Backbone as XML, in Angstrom:
<?xml version="1.0"?>
<chain id="A" units="angstrom">
  <residue number="1" name="UNK">
    <atom name="N" x="172.945" y="184.979" z="203.203"/>
    <atom name="CA" x="172.417" y="185.457" z="201.940"/>
    <atom name="C" x="172.270" y="184.282" z="200.967"/>
  </residue>
  <residue number="2" name="UNK">
    <atom name="N" x="171.180" y="184.290" z="200.243"/>
    <atom name="CA" x="170.904" y="183.203" z="199.300"/>
    <atom name="C" x="171.760" y="183.347" z="198.047"/>
  </residue>
  <residue number="3" name="UNK">
    <atom name="N" x="172.056" y="182.213" z="197.449"/>
    <atom name="CA" x="172.813" y="182.233" z="196.201"/>
    <atom name="C" x="171.883" y="182.605" z="195.052"/>
  </residue>
  <residue number="4" name="UNK">
    <atom name="N" x="172.502" y="182.907" z="193.937"/>
    <atom name="CA" x="171.750" y="183.297" z="192.737"/>
    <atom name="C" x="170.789" y="182.185" z="192.308"/>
  </residue>
  <residue number="5" name="UNK">
    <atom name="N" x="171.271" y="180.967" z="192.322"/>
    <atom name="CA" x="170.451" y="179.828" z="191.905"/>
    <atom name="C" x="169.275" y="179.592" z="192.863"/>
  </residue>
  <residue number="6" name="UNK">
    <atom name="N" x="169.505" y="179.795" z="194.146"/>
    <atom name="CA" x="168.425" y="179.631" z="195.128"/>
    <atom name="C" x="167.333" y="180.682" z="194.931"/>
  </residue>
  <residue number="7" name="UNK">
    <atom name="N" x="167.752" y="181.898" z="194.646"/>
    <atom name="CA" x="166.767" y="182.959" z="194.397"/>
    <atom name="C" x="165.994" y="182.666" z="193.117"/>
  </residue>
  <residue number="8" name="UNK">
    <atom name="N" x="166.680" y="182.212" z="192.085"/>
    <atom name="CA" x="165.999" y="181.863" z="190.829"/>
    <atom name="C" x="164.943" y="180.798" z="191.096"/>
  </residue>
  <residue number="9" name="UNK">
    <atom name="N" x="165.322" y="179.769" z="191.813"/>
    <atom name="CA" x="164.384" y="178.679" z="192.102"/>
    <atom name="C" x="163.198" y="179.172" z="192.923"/>
  </residue>
  <residue number="10" name="UNK">
    <atom name="N" x="163.466" y="180.018" z="193.911"/>
    <atom name="CA" x="162.402" y="180.531" z="194.764"/>
    <atom name="C" x="161.422" y="181.407" z="193.983"/>
  </residue>
  <residue number="11" name="UNK">
    <atom name="N" x="161.948" y="182.309" z="193.168"/>
    <atom name="CA" x="161.076" y="183.196" z="192.384"/>
    <atom name="C" x="160.343" y="182.407" z="191.316"/>
  </residue>
  <residue number="12" name="UNK">
    <atom name="N" x="161.017" y="181.465" z="190.691"/>
    <atom name="CA" x="160.384" y="180.650" z="189.651"/>
    <atom name="C" x="159.194" y="179.872" z="190.207"/>
  </residue>
  <residue number="13" name="UNK">
    <atom name="N" x="159.306" y="179.384" z="191.429"/>
    <atom name="CA" x="158.224" y="178.615" z="192.048"/>
    <atom name="C" x="157.193" y="179.483" z="192.760"/>
  </residue>
  <residue number="14" name="UNK">
    <atom name="N" x="157.453" y="180.775" z="192.871"/>
    <atom name="CA" x="156.525" y="181.700" z="193.514"/>
    <atom name="C" x="155.421" y="182.071" z="192.523"/>
  </residue>
  <residue number="15" name="UNK">
    <atom name="N" x="154.180" y="181.740" z="192.853"/>
    <atom name="CA" x="153.072" y="181.984" z="191.930"/>
    <atom name="C" x="152.733" y="183.457" z="191.765"/>
  </residue>
  <residue number="16" name="UNK">
    <atom name="N" x="153.172" y="184.292" z="192.683"/>
    <atom name="CA" x="152.848" y="185.720" z="192.566"/>
    <atom name="C" x="153.612" y="186.399" z="191.427"/>
  </residue>
  <residue number="17" name="UNK">
    <atom name="N" x="154.711" y="185.814" z="190.978"/>
    <atom name="CA" x="155.478" y="186.377" z="189.864"/>
    <atom name="C" x="155.177" y="185.691" z="188.530"/>
  </residue>
  <residue number="18" name="UNK">
    <atom name="N" x="154.449" y="184.602" z="188.570"/>
    <atom name="CA" x="154.266" y="183.778" z="187.375"/>
    <atom name="C" x="153.642" y="184.543" z="186.210"/>
  </residue>
  <residue number="19" name="UNK">
    <atom name="N" x="152.571" y="185.271" z="186.464"/>
    <atom name="CA" x="151.883" y="185.960" z="185.357"/>
    <atom name="C" x="152.743" y="187.068" z="184.762"/>
  </residue>
  <residue number="20" name="UNK">
    <atom name="N" x="153.512" y="187.773" z="185.599"/>
    <atom name="CA" x="154.373" y="188.833" z="185.072"/>
    <atom name="C" x="155.475" y="188.268" z="184.187"/>
  </residue>
  <residue number="21" name="UNK">
    <atom name="N" x="156.116" y="187.199" z="184.647"/>
    <atom name="CA" x="157.180" y="186.598" z="183.839"/>
    <atom name="C" x="156.632" y="185.969" z="182.569"/>
  </residue>
  <residue number="22" name="UNK">
    <atom name="N" x="155.469" y="185.326" z="182.669"/>
    <atom name="CA" x="154.861" y="184.734" z="181.481"/>
    <atom name="C" x="154.517" y="185.810" z="180.456"/>
  </residue>
  <residue number="23" name="UNK">
    <atom name="N" x="153.950" y="186.897" z="180.920"/>
    <atom name="CA" x="153.610" y="187.999" z="180.022"/>
    <atom name="C" x="154.870" y="188.609" z="179.410"/>
  </residue>
  <residue number="24" name="UNK">
    <atom name="N" x="155.920" y="188.789" z="180.212"/>
    <atom name="CA" x="157.178" y="189.340" z="179.714"/>
    <atom name="C" x="157.786" y="188.434" z="178.637"/>
  </residue>
  <residue number="25" name="UNK">
    <atom name="N" x="157.780" y="187.139" z="178.880"/>
    <atom name="CA" x="158.341" y="186.193" z="177.909"/>
    <atom name="C" x="157.514" y="186.198" z="176.620"/>
  </residue>
  <residue number="26" name="UNK">
    <atom name="N" x="156.196" y="186.232" z="176.744"/>
    <atom name="CA" x="155.342" y="186.272" z="175.558"/>
    <atom name="C" x="155.569" y="187.549" z="174.748"/>
  </residue>
  <residue number="27" name="UNK">
    <atom name="N" x="155.734" y="188.668" z="175.446"/>
    <atom name="CA" x="156.011" y="189.922" z="174.744"/>
    <atom name="C" x="157.353" y="189.874" z="174.022"/>
  </residue>
  <residue number="28" name="UNK">
    <atom name="N" x="158.378" y="189.347" z="174.678"/>
    <atom name="CA" x="159.682" y="189.292" z="174.024"/>
    <atom name="C" x="159.675" y="188.341" z="172.822"/>
  </residue>
  <residue number="29" name="UNK">
    <atom name="N" x="158.920" y="187.255" z="172.919"/>
    <atom name="CA" x="158.796" y="186.355" z="171.760"/>
    <atom name="C" x="158.084" y="187.059" z="170.609"/>
  </residue>
  <residue number="30" name="UNK">
    <atom name="N" x="157.020" y="187.815" z="170.928"/>
    <atom name="CA" x="156.293" y="188.549" z="169.897"/>
    <atom name="C" x="157.173" y="189.627" z="169.267"/>
  </residue>
  <residue number="31" name="UNK">
    <atom name="N" x="157.983" y="190.289" z="170.076"/>
    <atom name="CA" x="158.892" y="191.316" z="169.563"/>
    <atom name="C" x="159.914" y="190.687" z="168.621"/>
  </residue>
  <residue number="32" name="UNK">
    <atom name="N" x="160.475" y="189.555" z="169.018"/>
    <atom name="CA" x="161.455" y="188.874" z="168.162"/>
    <atom name="C" x="160.840" y="188.439" z="166.837"/>
  </residue>
  <residue number="33" name="UNK">
    <atom name="N" x="159.611" y="187.945" z="166.880"/>
    <atom name="CA" x="158.969" y="187.520" z="165.629"/>
    <atom name="C" x="158.599" y="188.726" z="164.763"/>
  </residue>
  <residue number="34" name="UNK">
    <atom name="N" x="158.190" y="189.834" z="165.380"/>
    <atom name="CA" x="157.906" y="191.052" z="164.613"/>
    <atom name="C" x="159.157" y="191.575" z="163.925"/>
  </residue>
  <residue number="35" name="UNK">
    <atom name="N" x="160.260" y="191.578" z="164.650"/>
    <atom name="CA" x="161.519" y="192.054" z="164.065"/>
    <atom name="C" x="161.972" y="191.122" z="162.943"/>
  </residue>
  <residue number="36" name="UNK">
    <atom name="N" x="161.831" y="189.814" z="163.154"/>
    <atom name="CA" x="162.213" y="188.855" z="162.108"/>
    <atom name="C" x="161.357" y="189.039" z="160.866"/>
  </residue>
  <residue number="37" name="UNK">
    <atom name="N" x="160.055" y="189.263" z="161.053"/>
    <atom name="CA" x="159.170" y="189.477" z="159.912"/>
    <atom name="C" x="159.518" y="190.770" z="159.188"/>
  </residue>
  <residue number="38" name="UNK">
    <atom name="N" x="159.889" y="191.796" z="159.952"/>
    <atom name="CA" x="160.250" y="193.066" z="159.341"/>
    <atom name="C" x="161.551" y="192.947" z="158.560"/>
  </residue>
  <residue number="39" name="UNK">
    <atom name="N" x="162.491" y="192.178" z="159.067"/>
    <atom name="CA" x="163.761" y="191.980" z="158.370"/>
    <atom name="C" x="163.533" y="191.213" z="157.072"/>
  </residue>
  <residue number="40" name="UNK">
    <atom name="N" x="162.650" y="190.216" z="157.114"/>
    <atom name="CA" x="162.384" y="189.425" z="155.912"/>
    <atom name="C" x="161.694" y="190.239" z="154.828"/>
  </residue>
  <residue number="41" name="UNK">
    <atom name="N" x="160.890" y="191.229" z="155.206"/>
    <atom name="CA" x="160.174" y="192.035" z="154.218"/>
    <atom name="C" x="160.948" y="193.268" z="153.779"/>
  </residue>
  <residue number="42" name="UNK">
    <atom name="N" x="162.071" y="193.551" z="154.426"/>
    <atom name="CA" x="162.889" y="194.696" z="154.052"/>
    <atom name="C" x="163.659" y="194.365" z="152.784"/>
  </residue>
  <residue number="43" name="UNK">
    <atom name="N" x="163.669" y="195.307" z="151.868"/>
    <atom name="CA" x="164.377" y="195.105" z="150.611"/>
    <atom name="C" x="165.881" y="195.082" z="150.858"/>
  </residue>
  <residue number="44" name="UNK">
    <atom name="N" x="166.605" y="194.254" z="150.101"/>
    <atom name="CA" x="168.061" y="194.213" z="150.267"/>
    <atom name="C" x="168.696" y="195.521" z="149.792"/>
  </residue>
  <residue number="45" name="UNK">
    <atom name="N" x="169.932" y="195.715" z="150.190"/>
    <atom name="CA" x="170.635" y="196.924" z="149.795"/>
    <atom name="C" x="170.742" y="197.001" z="148.280"/>
  </residue>
  <residue number="46" name="UNK">
    <atom name="N" x="170.676" y="198.191" z="147.786"/>
    <atom name="CA" x="170.763" y="198.427" z="146.356"/>
    <atom name="C" x="172.215" y="198.277" z="145.893"/>
  </residue>
  <residue number="47" name="UNK">
    <atom name="N" x="172.375" y="197.878" z="144.655"/>
    <atom name="CA" x="173.711" y="197.734" z="144.070"/>
    <atom name="C" x="174.227" y="199.076" z="143.544"/>
  </residue>
  <residue number="48" name="UNK">
    <atom name="N" x="173.375" y="200.110" z="143.603"/>
    <atom name="CA" x="173.780" y="201.418" z="143.104"/>
    <atom name="C" x="174.808" y="202.041" z="144.047"/>
  </residue>
  <residue number="49" name="UNK">
    <atom name="N" x="175.471" y="203.080" z="143.546"/>
    <atom name="CA" x="176.480" y="203.767" z="144.331"/>
    <atom name="C" x="175.831" y="204.408" z="145.564"/>
  </residue>
  <residue number="50" name="UNK">
    <atom name="N" x="176.478" y="204.243" z="146.708"/>
    <atom name="CA" x="175.982" y="204.805" z="147.956"/>
    <atom name="C" x="176.610" y="206.176" z="148.165"/>
  </residue>
  <residue number="51" name="UNK">
    <atom name="N" x="175.767" y="207.206" z="148.258"/>
    <atom name="CA" x="176.265" y="208.572" z="148.398"/>
    <atom name="C" x="176.273" y="209.059" z="149.840"/>
  </residue>
  <residue number="52" name="UNK">
    <atom name="N" x="175.920" y="208.209" z="150.778"/>
    <atom name="CA" x="175.895" y="208.617" z="152.176"/>
    <atom name="C" x="174.475" y="208.836" z="152.667"/>
  </residue>
  <residue number="53" name="UNK">
    <atom name="N" x="174.362" y="209.204" z="153.906"/>
    <atom name="CA" x="173.070" y="209.411" z="154.536"/>
    <atom name="C" x="173.006" y="210.843" z="155.042"/>
  </residue>
  <residue number="54" name="UNK">
    <atom name="N" x="171.868" y="211.463" z="154.845"/>
    <atom name="CA" x="171.704" y="212.825" z="155.339"/>
    <atom name="C" x="171.273" y="212.791" z="156.804"/>
  </residue>
  <residue number="55" name="UNK">
    <atom name="N" x="171.409" y="213.918" z="157.453"/>
    <atom name="CA" x="171.014" y="214.027" z="158.855"/>
    <atom name="C" x="169.518" y="213.745" z="159.002"/>
  </residue>
  <residue number="56" name="UNK">
    <atom name="N" x="168.715" y="214.247" z="158.089"/>
    <atom name="CA" x="167.268" y="214.044" z="158.154"/>
    <atom name="C" x="166.906" y="212.563" z="158.030"/>
  </residue>
  <residue number="57" name="UNK">
    <atom name="N" x="167.614" y="211.833" z="157.174"/>
    <atom name="CA" x="167.362" y="210.404" z="157.027"/>
    <atom name="C" x="167.693" y="209.651" z="158.309"/>
  </residue>
  <residue number="58" name="UNK">
    <atom name="N" x="168.752" y="210.063" z="158.982"/>
    <atom name="CA" x="169.112" y="209.436" z="160.244"/>
    <atom name="C" x="168.077" y="209.703" z="161.316"/>
  </residue>
  <residue number="59" name="UNK">
    <atom name="N" x="167.657" y="210.950" z="161.455"/>
    <atom name="CA" x="166.721" y="211.325" z="162.515"/>
    <atom name="C" x="165.354" y="210.726" z="162.263"/>
  </residue>
  <residue number="60" name="UNK">
    <atom name="N" x="164.841" y="210.833" z="161.059"/>
    <atom name="CA" x="163.513" y="210.307" z="160.742"/>
    <atom name="C" x="163.543" y="208.786" z="160.698"/>
  </residue>
  <residue number="61" name="UNK">
    <atom name="N" x="164.566" y="208.201" z="160.119"/>
    <atom name="CA" x="164.654" y="206.755" z="159.980"/>
    <atom name="C" x="164.834" y="206.030" z="161.296"/>
  </residue>
  <residue number="62" name="UNK">
    <atom name="N" x="165.440" y="206.692" z="162.268"/>
    <atom name="CA" x="165.684" y="206.048" z="163.562"/>
    <atom name="C" x="164.386" y="205.756" z="164.305"/>
  </residue>
  <residue number="63" name="UNK">
    <atom name="N" x="163.360" y="206.545" z="164.043"/>
    <atom name="CA" x="162.095" y="206.362" z="164.752"/>
    <atom name="C" x="161.019" y="205.748" z="163.872"/>
  </residue>
  <residue number="64" name="UNK">
    <atom name="N" x="161.431" y="205.197" z="162.770"/>
    <atom name="CA" x="160.483" y="204.628" z="161.818"/>
    <atom name="C" x="160.267" y="203.144" z="162.108"/>
  </residue>
  <residue number="65" name="UNK">
    <atom name="N" x="159.593" y="202.842" z="163.245"/>
    <atom name="CA" x="159.246" y="201.466" z="163.577"/>
    <atom name="C" x="157.732" y="201.365" z="163.650"/>
  </residue>
  <residue number="66" name="UNK">
    <atom name="N" x="157.191" y="200.211" z="163.355"/>
    <atom name="CA" x="155.739" y="200.054" z="163.393"/>
    <atom name="C" x="155.173" y="200.330" z="164.789"/>
  </residue>
  <residue number="67" name="UNK">
    <atom name="N" x="153.969" y="200.866" z="164.820"/>
    <atom name="CA" x="153.325" y="201.230" z="166.087"/>
    <atom name="C" x="153.122" y="199.993" z="166.963"/>
  </residue>
  <residue number="68" name="UNK">
    <atom name="N" x="152.720" y="198.896" z="166.349"/>
    <atom name="CA" x="152.495" y="197.657" z="167.097"/>
    <atom name="C" x="153.778" y="197.198" z="167.803"/>
  </residue>
  <residue number="69" name="UNK">
    <atom name="N" x="154.900" y="197.274" z="167.118"/>
    <atom name="CA" x="156.180" y="196.891" z="167.691"/>
    <atom name="C" x="156.595" y="197.861" z="168.795"/>
  </residue>
  <residue number="70" name="UNK">
    <atom name="N" x="156.377" y="199.142" z="168.573"/>
    <atom name="CA" x="156.727" y="200.148" z="169.581"/>
    <atom name="C" x="155.936" y="199.944" z="170.867"/>
  </residue>
  <residue number="71" name="UNK">
    <atom name="N" x="154.663" y="199.597" z="170.740"/>
    <atom name="CA" x="153.841" y="199.351" z="171.931"/>
    <atom name="C" x="154.329" y="198.118" z="172.682"/>
  </residue>
  <residue number="72" name="UNK">
    <atom name="N" x="154.673" y="197.069" z="171.944"/>
    <atom name="CA" x="155.178" y="195.854" z="172.590"/>
    <atom name="C" x="156.505" y="196.118" z="173.294"/>
  </residue>
  <residue number="73" name="UNK">
    <atom name="N" x="157.378" y="196.881" z="172.659"/>
    <atom name="CA" x="158.657" y="197.223" z="173.282"/>
    <atom name="C" x="158.443" y="198.025" z="174.561"/>
  </residue>
  <residue number="74" name="UNK">
    <atom name="N" x="157.521" y="198.973" z="174.499"/>
    <atom name="CA" x="157.215" y="199.798" z="175.670"/>
    <atom name="C" x="156.656" y="198.950" z="176.809"/>
  </residue>
  <residue number="75" name="UNK">
    <atom name="N" x="155.712" y="198.074" z="176.493"/>
    <atom name="CA" x="155.106" y="197.216" z="177.519"/>
    <atom name="C" x="156.121" y="196.248" z="178.124"/>
  </residue>
  <residue number="76" name="UNK">
    <atom name="N" x="156.974" y="195.673" z="177.287"/>
    <atom name="CA" x="158.007" y="194.757" z="177.784"/>
    <atom name="C" x="158.988" y="195.497" z="178.686"/>
  </residue>
  <residue number="77" name="UNK">
    <atom name="N" x="159.318" y="196.723" z="178.324"/>
    <atom name="CA" x="160.233" y="197.511" z="179.141"/>
    <atom name="C" x="159.619" y="197.828" z="180.507"/>
  </residue>
  <residue number="78" name="UNK">
    <atom name="N" x="158.343" y="198.159" z="180.541"/>
    <atom name="CA" x="157.667" y="198.434" z="181.815"/>
    <atom name="C" x="157.666" y="197.186" z="182.689"/>
  </residue>
  <residue number="79" name="UNK">
    <atom name="N" x="157.321" y="196.050" z="182.115"/>
    <atom name="CA" x="157.324" y="194.797" z="182.878"/>
    <atom name="C" x="158.718" y="194.454" z="183.390"/>
  </residue>
  <residue number="80" name="UNK">
    <atom name="N" x="159.708" y="194.580" z="182.535"/>
    <atom name="CA" x="161.080" y="194.269" z="182.916"/>
    <atom name="C" x="161.534" y="195.149" z="184.080"/>
  </residue>
  <residue number="81" name="UNK">
    <atom name="N" x="161.294" y="196.447" z="183.972"/>
    <atom name="CA" x="161.723" y="197.376" z="185.025"/>
    <atom name="C" x="161.001" y="197.111" z="186.335"/>
  </residue>
  <residue number="82" name="UNK">
    <atom name="N" x="159.716" y="196.793" z="186.259"/>
    <atom name="CA" x="158.983" y="196.527" z="187.501"/>
    <atom name="C" x="159.446" y="195.220" z="188.147"/>
  </residue>
  <residue number="83" name="UNK">
    <atom name="N" x="159.721" y="194.201" z="187.352"/>
    <atom name="CA" x="160.251" y="192.953" z="187.903"/>
    <atom name="C" x="161.633" y="193.156" z="188.521"/>
  </residue>
  <residue number="84" name="UNK">
    <atom name="N" x="162.462" y="193.899" z="187.822"/>
    <atom name="CA" x="163.805" y="194.170" z="188.337"/>
    <atom name="C" x="163.741" y="194.938" z="189.656"/>
  </residue>
  <residue number="85" name="UNK">
    <atom name="N" x="162.892" y="195.935" z="189.724"/>
    <atom name="CA" x="162.777" y="196.734" z="190.948"/>
    <atom name="C" x="162.200" y="195.905" z="192.099"/>
  </residue>
  <residue number="86" name="UNK">
    <atom name="N" x="161.178" y="195.105" z="191.812"/>
    <atom name="CA" x="160.559" y="194.285" z="192.856"/>
    <atom name="C" x="161.558" y="193.283" z="193.429"/>
  </residue>
  <residue number="87" name="UNK">
    <atom name="N" x="162.312" y="192.636" z="192.558"/>
    <atom name="CA" x="163.277" y="191.643" z="193.035"/>
    <atom name="C" x="164.461" y="192.290" z="193.742"/>
  </residue>
  <residue number="88" name="UNK">
    <atom name="N" x="164.867" y="193.454" z="193.274"/>
    <atom name="CA" x="165.987" y="194.125" z="193.941"/>
    <atom name="C" x="165.593" y="194.586" z="195.336"/>
  </residue>
  <residue number="89" name="UNK">
    <atom name="N" x="164.347" y="194.991" z="195.524"/>
    <atom name="CA" x="163.884" y="195.398" z="196.849"/>
    <atom name="C" x="163.691" y="194.179" z="197.745"/>
  </residue>
  <residue number="90" name="UNK">
    <atom name="N" x="163.061" y="193.138" z="197.210"/>
    <atom name="CA" x="162.762" y="191.964" z="198.019"/>
    <atom name="C" x="164.026" y="191.265" z="198.515"/>
  </residue>
  <residue number="91" name="UNK">
    <atom name="N" x="165.036" y="191.157" z="197.649"/>
    <atom name="CA" x="166.239" y="190.410" z="198.003"/>
    <atom name="C" x="167.450" y="191.320" z="198.271"/>
  </residue>
  <residue number="92" name="UNK">
    <atom name="N" x="167.230" y="192.622" z="198.338"/>
    <atom name="CA" x="168.296" y="193.609" z="198.602"/>
    <atom name="C" x="169.472" y="193.422" z="197.644"/>
  </residue>
  <residue number="93" name="UNK">
    <atom name="N" x="169.166" y="193.453" z="196.349"/>
    <atom name="CA" x="170.176" y="193.260" z="195.308"/>
    <atom name="C" x="170.523" y="194.588" z="194.649"/>
  </residue>
  <residue number="94" name="UNK">
    <atom name="N" x="171.718" y="194.659" z="194.119"/>
    <atom name="CA" x="172.057" y="195.832" z="193.331"/>
    <atom name="C" x="171.457" y="195.688" z="191.928"/>
  </residue>
  <residue number="95" name="UNK">
    <atom name="N" x="171.566" y="196.748" z="191.155"/>
    <atom name="CA" x="170.942" y="196.783" z="189.825"/>
    <atom name="C" x="171.436" y="195.654" z="188.925"/>
  </residue>
  <residue number="96" name="UNK">
    <atom name="N" x="172.738" y="195.425" z="188.934"/>
    <atom name="CA" x="173.326" y="194.412" z="188.046"/>
    <atom name="C" x="172.836" y="193.005" z="188.382"/>
  </residue>
  <residue number="97" name="UNK">
    <atom name="N" x="172.814" y="192.657" z="189.667"/>
    <atom name="CA" x="172.364" y="191.318" z="190.072"/>
    <atom name="C" x="170.872" y="191.146" z="189.806"/>
  </residue>
  <residue number="98" name="UNK">
    <atom name="N" x="170.085" y="192.194" z="190.032"/>
    <atom name="CA" x="168.649" y="192.111" z="189.767"/>
    <atom name="C" x="168.386" y="191.928" z="188.274"/>
  </residue>
  <residue number="99" name="UNK">
    <atom name="N" x="169.168" y="192.602" z="187.451"/>
    <atom name="CA" x="169.027" y="192.466" z="185.999"/>
    <atom name="C" x="169.301" y="191.033" z="185.563"/>
  </residue>
  <residue number="100" name="UNK">
    <atom name="N" x="170.391" y="190.458" z="186.049"/>
    <atom name="CA" x="170.724" y="189.078" z="185.702"/>
    <atom name="C" x="169.669" y="188.108" z="186.229"/>
  </residue>
  <residue number="101" name="UNK">
    <atom name="N" x="169.141" y="188.396" z="187.395"/>
    <atom name="CA" x="168.115" y="187.541" z="187.974"/>
    <atom name="C" x="166.861" y="187.510" z="187.107"/>
  </residue>
  <residue number="102" name="UNK">
    <atom name="N" x="166.399" y="188.675" z="186.682"/>
    <atom name="CA" x="165.204" y="188.743" z="185.826"/>
    <atom name="C" x="165.441" y="188.000" z="184.519"/>
  </residue>
  <residue number="103" name="UNK">
    <atom name="N" x="166.591" y="188.215" z="183.906"/>
    <atom name="CA" x="166.877" y="187.554" z="182.625"/>
    <atom name="C" x="167.010" y="186.043" z="182.779"/>
  </residue>
  <residue number="104" name="UNK">
    <atom name="N" x="167.607" y="185.590" z="183.881"/>
    <atom name="CA" x="167.744" y="184.145" z="184.102"/>
    <atom name="C" x="166.402" y="183.482" z="184.380"/>
  </residue>
  <residue number="105" name="UNK">
    <atom name="N" x="165.551" y="184.152" z="185.148"/>
    <atom name="CA" x="164.221" y="183.594" z="185.418"/>
    <atom name="C" x="163.381" y="183.592" z="184.150"/>
  </residue>
  <residue number="106" name="UNK">
    <atom name="N" x="163.477" y="184.659" z="183.369"/>
    <atom name="CA" x="162.742" y="184.709" z="182.103"/>
    <atom name="C" x="163.191" y="183.603" z="181.154"/>
  </residue>
  <residue number="107" name="UNK">
    <atom name="N" x="164.481" y="183.303" z="181.154"/>
    <atom name="CA" x="164.959" y="182.215" z="180.279"/>
    <atom name="C" x="164.415" y="180.865" z="180.739"/>
  </residue>
  <residue number="108" name="UNK">
    <atom name="N" x="164.209" y="180.698" z="182.028"/>
    <atom name="CA" x="163.581" y="179.453" z="182.514"/>
    <atom name="C" x="162.128" y="179.362" z="182.052"/>
  </residue>
  <residue number="109" name="UNK">
    <atom name="N" x="161.433" y="180.493" z="182.074"/>
    <atom name="CA" x="160.045" y="180.503" z="181.610"/>
    <atom name="C" x="159.955" y="180.287" z="180.105"/>
  </residue>
  <residue number="110" name="UNK">
    <atom name="N" x="160.973" y="180.691" z="179.360"/>
    <atom name="CA" x="160.977" y="180.468" z="177.908"/>
    <atom name="C" x="161.076" y="178.990" z="177.573"/>
  </residue>
  <residue number="111" name="UNK">
    <atom name="N" x="161.651" y="178.199" z="178.453"/>
    <atom name="CA" x="161.838" y="176.782" z="178.203"/>
    <atom name="C" x="160.559" y="175.973" z="178.373"/>
  </residue>
  <residue number="112" name="UNK">
    <atom name="N" x="159.528" y="176.595" z="178.930"/>
    <atom name="CA" x="158.268" y="175.876" z="179.151"/>
    <atom name="C" x="157.576" y="175.619" z="177.835"/>
  </residue>
</chain>
């Protein structure tokens, strides 16, 4: 059985995975920049007395993300799951090892 590092090197050099990993890395970078921009434009907490949060504020506020960000998150999740499944089948890995493999290979692509 190949070691984790050997599999990373093999997949990283395999051109059939290159476009998927590149797209995944680009999506995650775009998501991080969208979240950073949203945090910078969010108003700071008020100095007024905090009376708590209602149930409606929690339910409605939890899903109050921009459509563009939601689409990017959805697309990144689809790519991540498909990469994880493909690598787990190809190398007969369990879920945990496949997850670490995808994240480690993606971090190598981020360094480019």
